C-alpha positions in Angstrom: 219.2 193.2 153.6 217.4 191.3 150.9 216.2 188.8 153.4 214.9 191.6 155.6 212.9 193.1 152.7 211.4 189.8 151.9 210.4 189.5 155.5 209.0 193.0 155.6 206.9 192.4 152.5 205.8 189.1 153.9 204.9 190.8 157.2 202.9 193.5 155.4 201.0 190.9 153.4 200.2 189.1 156.6 199.1 192.3 158.3 196.7 193.2 155.4 195.4 189.6 155.2 194.4 189.5 158.8 191.4 191.9 158.5 190.2 190.0 155.4 190.4 186.8 157.3 188.4 188.3 160.2 185.7 189.6 157.8 185.4 186.2 156.2 185.1 184.6 159.6 182.4 187.0 160.7 180.4 186.3 157.4 180.8 182.6 158.0 179.3 182.8 161.4 176.2 184.6 160.1 175.7 182.1 157.3 176.1 179.2 159.8 173.3 180.8 162.0 170.9 180.9 159.0 171.4 177.2 158.5 169.8 176.4 161.9 166.5 174.4 161.7 163.1 176.2 162.2 161.3 175.4 165.4 159.0 172.3 165.2 155.4 173.0 164.3 152.9 173.1 167.2 150.8 170.0 167.4 147.3 170.2 165.9 144.5 170.1 168.5 141.0 169.1 167.5 138.0 169.5 169.8 134.7 167.8 168.8 131.2 167.8 170.1 129.2 165.9 171.1 131.6 164.3 173.5 132.5 160.6 173.0 129.9 158.3 174.4 127.1 161.0 174.5 123.6 159.5 174.6 120.1 160.7 173.9 121.3 163.4 171.5 118.6 165.2 169.3 118.4 164.2 165.7 119.3 167.8 164.8 122.7 167.2 166.4 125.6 169.0 164.6 129.3 167.9 164.8 131.0 170.9 166.4 134.6 171.4 165.4 137.4 173.6 166.8 140.9 173.2 165.3 143.9 174.8 166.9 147.3 175.1 165.1 145.9 173.6 161.9 143.2 173.7 159.2 140.0 171.6 159.1 140.1 169.3 156.1 137.0 167.1 156.5 134.2 165.6 158.6 132.8 162.2 157.9 129.8 160.7 159.8 128.7 157.1 159.6 126.0 155.1 161.3 126.5 151.7 163.1 126.4 149.8 159.8 129.1 152.0 158.3 126.8 153.9 156.0 127.9 157.4 155.3 125.6 160.3 156.3 125.4 163.2 153.8 126.0 166.6 155.1 128.3 169.7 155.0 130.1 172.4 157.0 128.6 175.7 158.0 130.3 178.6 156.2 132.3 179.5 159.3 133.5 175.9 159.7 132.1 175.8 163.2 130.1 172.6 162.7 129.0 169.9 160.3 125.2 169.6 159.6 123.5 166.5 158.2 121.4 167.1 155.0 118.5 165.4 156.7 117.6 164.8 160.4 119.5 161.9 161.9 117.6 158.7 162.7 116.1 158.2 166.2 117.8 155.7 168.5 120.8 155.2 166.3 124.6 155.1 167.0 126.9 157.4 164.9 130.6 157.8 164.6 132.1 161.1 163.5 135.7 161.6 162.3 137.2 165.1 162.1 140.4 165.6 160.1 142.8 168.5 160.2 146.2 169.4 158.7 149.0 171.1 160.5 151.6 173.6 159.2 154.0 170.8 158.6 151.4 169.1 156.3 150.7 166.2 158.7 147.2 165.0 159.2 145.5 164.6 162.5 142.2 162.9 163.3 139.7 163.1 166.2 136.8 160.6 166.6 133.6 160.8 168.6 130.8 158.3 169.0 127.3 159.2 170.1 123.7 157.9 170.0 120.5 159.7 169.3 117.3 159.9 171.4 114.1 158.0 170.9 111.2 159.4 168.9 109.3 162.1 170.9 106.0 161.0 169.6 103.4 163.7 169.7 105.5 166.1 171.7 106.2 168.2 168.7 105.6 171.8 167.4 104.4 171.9 163.9 106.0 174.4 161.5 105.1 175.6 158.0 107.1 177.1 155.2 105.6 179.6 152.7 107.8 178.8 149.8 106.6 176.1 147.3 108.9 174.3 145.0 108.8 175.6 141.4 106.7 178.7 142.2 107.3 182.2 140.9 106.9 185.0 143.4 107.0 188.8 143.5 110.0 191.0 144.3 108.7 191.6 147.9 108.2 188.0 148.8 109.5 187.1 152.2 110.6 183.6 153.3 107.9 183.0 156.0 108.0 180.3 158.6 105.0 179.8 160.9 104.7 177.7 164.1 101.5 176.4 165.6 102.7 177.0 169.1 104.8 179.9 170.5 108.6 179.6 170.3 110.1 180.9 173.6 112.6 183.6 173.5 115.3 181.3 174.9 114.9 179.0 171.8 114.7 181.6 169.0 118.4 181.9 168.4 118.7 178.1 168.1 115.8 178.0 165.7 117.1 180.8 163.6 120.5 179.1 163.3 118.9 176.2 161.6 117.2 178.4 158.9 119.1 178.6 155.6 118.4 180.8 152.6 120.6 181.0 149.5 119.9 183.3 146.5 121.4 183.5 143.0 122.5 186.2 142.4 123.5 186.6 146.1 121.6 189.2 148.1 122.0 190.1 151.7 119.0 189.2 154.0 118.0 188.7 157.6 115.4 186.9 159.7 113.0 188.9 161.9 110.7 187.6 164.6 107.1 188.9 164.5 106.0 187.7 167.9 106.5 184.1 168.9 104.8 182.2 166.1 106.4 183.6 162.9 109.8 184.5 161.6 110.3 186.0 158.2 113.4 186.6 156.0 113.7 189.5 153.6 116.6 190.9 151.6 117.8 194.5 152.2 116.1 195.7 149.0 113.5 194.0 146.9 114.6 190.8 145.3 116.1 191.2 141.8 113.9 189.8 139.0 115.1 186.3 138.0 116.6 185.5 141.4 116.6 181.8 142.3 115.9 181.2 146.0 116.6 178.0 147.9 115.4 177.5 151.4 116.0 174.9 154.1 114.3 175.0 157.4 116.4 172.3 159.1 114.2 172.1 162.1 113.3 168.4 162.4 113.9 167.2 165.9 115.3 170.5 167.2 114.7 170.9 171.0 112.4 173.8 171.9 112.2 173.8 175.7 110.8 170.4 176.6 109.3 169.9 173.1 110.7 169.3 169.6 110.1 170.8 166.1 108.4 168.5 163.7 110.4 168.2 160.4 112.8 169.7 157.9 111.2 171.7 155.1 112.7 172.9 151.9 111.6 175.0 148.9 113.0 176.5 145.7 111.5 179.4 143.8 112.1 182.1 141.2 111.4 185.8 141.5 109.3 187.1 138.6 108.9 190.5 137.0 108.7 193.5 139.3 105.0 194.4 139.8 104.1 196.9 142.6 100.8 198.5 143.6 100.2 201.8 145.3 96.8 202.5 146.7 96.1 206.1 147.7 93.1 207.0 149.9 93.2 210.7 148.9 92.6 210.0 145.3 90.7 206.7 145.8 93.0 205.2 143.2 95.4 202.3 142.7 98.4 202.7 140.5 100.1 199.6 139.1 103.8 199.7 138.2 105.5 197.0 136.0 109.3 197.1 136.1 109.0 200.6 137.6 106.8 201.9 134.8 103.2 203.1 135.5 100.9 200.9 133.4 97.5 201.0 135.0 95.4 203.3 137.2 92.2 202.0 138.7 89.5 203.7 140.9 89.0 202.0 144.3 86.8 202.1 147.3 88.6 201.5 150.7 87.3 200.8 154.2 84.7 203.2 155.6 85.5 205.1 158.7 84.1 202.5 161.0 86.2 199.7 159.4 89.2 201.5 157.7 91.8 200.0 155.5 95.3 199.7 156.9 98.0 202.0 155.5 101.4 200.5 155.3 103.8 198.6 153.1 102.1 195.2 152.6 102.6 192.1 150.4 100.2 190.0 148.4 99.9 186.8 150.5 97.5 184.6 148.5 95.5 184.4 145.3 91.8 183.2 145.4 89.9 182.9 142.2 86.8 182.3 144.2 86.2 182.4 147.9 83.6 183.2 150.6 83.8 186.1 152.9 81.9 185.0 156.0 81.5 187.3 159.0 79.0 185.5 161.4 76.0 187.7 162.1 77.0 190.3 159.5 77.4 188.9 156.0 78.4 185.9 153.9 79.4 186.9 150.4 81.0 185.0 147.4 84.1 186.9 146.2 86.0 186.7 143.0 89.6 187.6 142.1 90.9 188.1 145.7 94.4 188.8 146.9 95.0 188.7 150.7 97.2 191.5 152.1 96.7 191.2 155.9 96.0 188.3 158.3 92.9 190.0 159.7 91.1 189.7 156.4 91.9 192.7 154.2 92.0 191.9 150.5 92.1 193.4 147.1 89.0 191.9 145.3 86.2 192.3 142.8 83.3 194.3 144.3 80.7 194.9 141.6 78.3 196.2 144.2 80.5 199.2 144.9 81.5 200.3 141.4 79.6 203.5 141.7 81.6 204.4 144.8 84.9 203.4 143.5 87.1 206.5 143.0 84.6 208.5 145.1 83.7 207.1 148.5 85.0 204.5 151.0 82.3 201.8 151.6 84.1 198.6 152.3 84.8 196.6 155.5 88.6 197.3 155.1 89.3 195.7 151.7 90.4 197.4 148.5 87.4 197.2 146.2 87.8 197.3 142.4 85.5 196.4 139.5 85.2 192.8 138.2 87.2 193.7 135.0 90.0 195.4 136.9 90.1 192.7 139.6 90.5 190.0 136.9 93.4 192.0 135.4 95.1 192.4 138.8 94.5 188.7 139.5 96.1 187.6 136.2 99.0 190.1 136.4 100.1 189.9 140.1 102.2 187.4 142.0 102.1 186.3 145.5 104.9 188.5 147.0 104.1 191.6 145.0 104.4 194.7 147.2 101.3 196.8 147.9 101.6 200.2 149.5 98.5 201.8 151.0 98.6 205.5 152.1 96.4 208.0 153.7 93.9 205.9 155.7 92.9 206.4 159.3 95.0 203.5 160.7 98.4 202.0 160.2 98.9 198.2 159.9 100.2 196.4 163.0 103.6 194.7 162.7 103.0 191.1 161.8 99.4 191.6 160.5 100.4 190.1 157.2 103.8 190.0 155.7 104.8 193.5 157.0 108.5 192.9 156.3 108.8 196.1 154.3 107.0 198.3 156.7 110.1 199.2 158.8 113.6 200.4 158.2 116.4 197.9 157.4 118.1 198.8 160.7 115.0 197.9 162.7 114.5 194.8 160.6 118.0 193.5 161.5 117.3 194.2 165.2 114.4 191.8 165.0 116.8 188.8 164.6 117.5 186.6 167.5 121.2 186.5 166.4 123.7 189.3 166.5 124.5 191.0 163.2 127.0 193.8 164.2 128.5 194.2 160.7 125.1 194.6 159.0 124.0 197.1 161.7 127.2 199.1 161.2 126.7 199.1 157.4 123.1 200.2 157.8 124.1 203.0 160.1 126.7 204.2 157.6 124.1 204.1 154.8 121.6 206.0 156.9 124.2 208.6 157.6 124.7 209.2 153.9 120.9 209.6 153.3 120.4 206.0 152.3 118.7 203.1 154.0 115.1 203.7 152.8 112.9 200.7 153.3 109.7 201.1 151.4 110.0 202.5 147.9 107.9 205.7 147.4 106.2 206.2 144.0 105.6 209.5 142.3 
């Protein structure tokens, strides 16, 4: 009997131990599964342009980079002598751009490096040569930003071409135009016809803004021709000075940092040669100049600020002082007295906004720097490149009652 009890107890113990053993076995299998190795990382794939062995490449050539299953870590470019070429990546990492145009008829080697998820580095190399000098087959460009200058809050970055840029080339041209501002402010390029493209921020520049511009156009193909050279400029935005010219009152109000500081009587264009209404910008300062209209008049002028390409200025007109504030007698210009013209000349900047209201005609787009004479939405649409995010933001602002372009003064 004693032996049977012992066996019974032993049997019970075994019976209760069995489920525990099963549970431990199940847990052991799960732990064992978690110890299995992760699948191997996918290999990094790097695509580079131009293709290896490419010849006759333009000196504006960029090193295009596409990385799959990895992260781009660097691009180095050297010439045939092993000398490094300075440059940097676009912000979207799509390509590397040289700081200056490449040399003509030169061999280059580009090495693109990327890192995979496993930390391993992969490299891809391409070799190419550039084209010969195109000689006189060039289109000349001009940049209206001079190093060290101070401009007004409405100053656009203006680039002019001496020959038309075809629509098929405008996007490529625009992609080579770079503007940085400190503090950062959103801006866009807009084509006014085929010979000028202008950049403006959404709102007037902030006073004190530092602007840096690079028109990286040297050697860029435009149809069967090439653009002439790279151009750069750095500038500062000065105090906010704005002018409002009202035909109804024949007056000019001057605002400095949004405070009304001066009101001057003016005479505008007579009915046969009316001044243009619109949101304009001072384009130049001329202490002395000559207005010469063949067969009509040739007059020396002092203290002149151009506001349209077709020849409308703010300037001293001592001969019309008696009409200023009363009648319009000019050929389209804004006439002020010598004393007032000198004050305006000494106070204003190139780039100061000038708003003219109440005349018989409205300024044509592109007749001067008319960047502020349209809504922000319409300005964005004048770019040759898509800007869906900016258009979406502009539409949202307009829906909330925002999105005004030209400030209105009380």
